[in-house]
N, C-alpha and C positions, 0 to 999 in steps of 0.2 A: 582230350575232349572230356573223358570221364572225370579226370581230376578237376577240370574247370567247373563242371556241373556240381561236383561235390563241394568245391570251394564256394560257389555261388549259393548252394543250399545252406551251408554253414553260416554264411554271411546273413542270409535272410532270416534264419532262425535266431541269430544273435541280435538282429535289429528288432525282431518281434519281442525277444526276451527283454531287451533294454526298454522298449516302449511299454510293455506290461509292467515292468519293475518301476518305471518312472510314474506310471499312472497310480500304482499301488502306493508308492511313496508320497505322491501328491495328495491322494485321498487321506493317507495317514496324517500328513501335515495339516490338512484341513480339519480333521478331527481334533488334533492337538490344539490348533488355533481356537476351535470352538470351545474346547474344554477350558482353555486359558481365559477366553472371553467370558464364559459362564462363571468361572471362578471369580473374575474381577467384577462381574455385574453387581450393581446395587439395585435390587428389584423394587419397583413400585407398581401399583395396581390401579389402572385407569378404569373407572366404571361410569356407565351412563344410565340414568333413569329415563323413561319415556317422557314425552312432553307433546307439544303441538306438532312436532315432526318436520316443521318447515326447514330447519337446518340439518336434518338427518342426512340427506344426500351429500351435502358439503362435508359434514363430519366424516362420513364414510370415505370420501375422497382423500381427506387428510390422513386418516388412519392407514389407508392403503398405500399412499405415497411414501409414508414414513415407516411402513411395515410394523405398525403398532397393533398389537392384539388387545382387545378390551373385553370387559364383561358387561352385558346389557341386562338391566332389570326392567322387565316388561309389564305394563298395565295397559288396559284399553282406555287410554285417556283421550279426551276431546282433541281433535286435530284441525288444522287449517284446511287440509285437503283429505277427503275420505271420511269414513264413518267412525274412525277411532284408530289409535295407534296399533291395535291388534285386529283391525278390520281387514277385509280382503284387499283393499287398495294397497296396503303396505306389505302384503305377503311376499312379493318379489324382493323387496328390500331386505326383509328378514332372511330370506333364503340365500341371498347374495352374501350376507354377513357370515352365515354359517359356512359357506363355501370358502370364505377367507380365513376361517379358523378362529373366529371369535366365540365367546361363551355366553350363555344366557341363563337367567334366573327370574324368579317371580317377583313382582312388585305389587301383588294382589290385583285381581282382574279389574275391579271397579275403583282402584286407587283408594282403598278404604283406610281412613285414619282411625287409630285407636284413640278413644277419648277418656277411658277409665275402666277400672275393674268393678264388677258387681260382687258384693259380698255373698258368700254361700259356699257350700261344699263343692259343687260342680263349678268349674271355671266358666264365667260369662263376662262379656265385655260390652261397654258402650262404644259404638263405632259410628262413623259417618262417611259414607262413600262420597267421593268428589267427582265421580264420573258415572256414566250409565243412567238407567231409568230412575234410580233411587238417589241421584246426586243431591247433596245438601241436606238430606234427612238424617235423623239420628235413630239408631236401633240398638236393641240388646241382642247380642248374638252369643250362641254357644261356641265352645272351642271348635266343634265340628263345622259350624257354619263359617268360621274364620278360615279354617284349614281348606275348606272347599274353594274359597276365594284364591288362596295361594295356589292350589292345585290346578284350578281352571286356567289361570294365566300361564302356568307352566305347560299345560297340555296344549293350549292354543299356539304357543311358540313352537312346540315340538311338531304340531301339525304343519306349520309353515316351513320349518327348517329341516325336518327329518332328523334332528339332532336332539338327544335327551338333555334337557336343561340341568344345571347343577342343582343339588338338593339344598339350595340356599334361597332365602327371600330377603327383601328389604321392605320394612314397613314404611309407608309414605310419611315423609317428614322425620323419619327415624324415631317416631313416637311408639314406645312399647312399655311394657311392665314385665317384671320377672315372671308373673303368671302367664302373660301372653307368650313370652318366649318359650316357657316350658310347654305350653299347649302346642305351639308350632313345632317344637322339637319332637314331641311325642308323635306328631303326624309325619315326621321325617324331614323337617326343614330347619336349618340353622340360620340365625339372623346374621346378616352382613351389613354393618354400618359403614362408617368412613372415619378417617383420621381427622383430628382438629385442623391440621394444616392442609388436609385433603379437600376441605370445603372450598371449592374454587370460586364461589360467589356468583355463579351465572344466574341465579334466581333473584339476586338483589336488584334494586332499581338502578338503572344505568346513569341517571342524572346525579346520584349520590356516590355511586361506585363505578366510575368509568372503566373501560376495558384496560387501559394502560395501568391504572392503579391496581386492578386485580392481578395482572401479570407480574407487576413489580413485587407484590406481596407473596405470590405463590412461589416464584423461583427460589428465593433464599430460604423459605420456611419448610419446604417439602424435604423429607428425609427418607432414607431407605426403609422399606417396609410399609410406607404409607399407602392407604387406600384413598384414591382421589374420586371425587364426585362431581359430575356435570350432568346436563340434561339434553335431550334431543329437542330443544326449543322450549322457551319459557314465556308464558303470556305476559308476565309482569315486567319483562325487560324490553325496553324500546330499542336499544342498540344491541343487536345479537352478540352474544359472547363468542360463539363459534361461527366461522373459523378464525375470527380476528385474534382471539387469545389462544385458541387451541394449538394452532401451528407453531407460533413462537414458543409456547410453553413446552411442546414436545421437543423441539430442537434445542431449547435452552437446557432442559433436563438431561437430554442425551449428552450434551456437551459437558455436563457436570459428572458424567459417568453412570447415570441411571439407565436401567433398561426396563422395558414394560412387559409384565406378565399378566396372565388372567388369574382370577381367584381360584382356579383349579390348582394353581401352584402355591397359593398362600399357605404358609406353615400353620396358621390357625385353623384353616378349613380343609387342608389336604387330607388329614387322617379321617375326618368325618365324611368327605366325599368318597374316599376309597372304601370306607366301611359300608356306606350306603350302596355302592356299586356291587359289593360282594354279598350283600344281604339278600336272602330269598324274597321273592315277590309275594306279598300277602294275597290270599285267595280273593278274587273279585276285584283286584286292583290292577 
């Protein structure tokens, strides 16, 4: 009887050992597979600027369905529903994107276009907001005023998401000057534009640039390392680009061996982001 119990106990211990060993081996195999996949990955970086937001829920569904992480550049632009893309109506949408692991950065709060540099010792710029109470007017701003616009959008997104945005910004229209970029960098923000092939064309008129044409152009032209640009709805396009082009673009690029990463992982910005994370916070900031 005693021998039978001992045999049963040894058998049970052996079974447990085999199960634990199998689980450890499986976990190790999963890690090895992930390392292999990461090594074979050709990264590209999908980014979205704000817009009228009508297609934002559909874009979010596509990204979630295909497990794609993106970087969103946020401004408080005029929207079809709600008081602006950074208005309270859209707060739950931003919060959900943060929970899914997306990244965020500033697009200037009032979507402010740089129009030119002003000569002088102190950097000043001609600018024109395309959203907000000052929409359509032109002003002369100091570097501090421009930086305030970058920071306000970043702070607003952080209020909604609870997640600190990346220390990056994207100037509306990509319009900048070396002096503007230097001023923004002095405030703690590096500019993130997009690659030539990464301009996905969603802001072009759909009668001249139909969706199928934009898809056919993007798929063969995009290469590893490219930053892709699209919007959360564009007023100038009658036939929405997303999700009609977005979904087949994602599946087509994945089939070619590309994987999607956020700008946190981009080699151009990764050292800057890490350095800013390690930097002490200035008093009063």
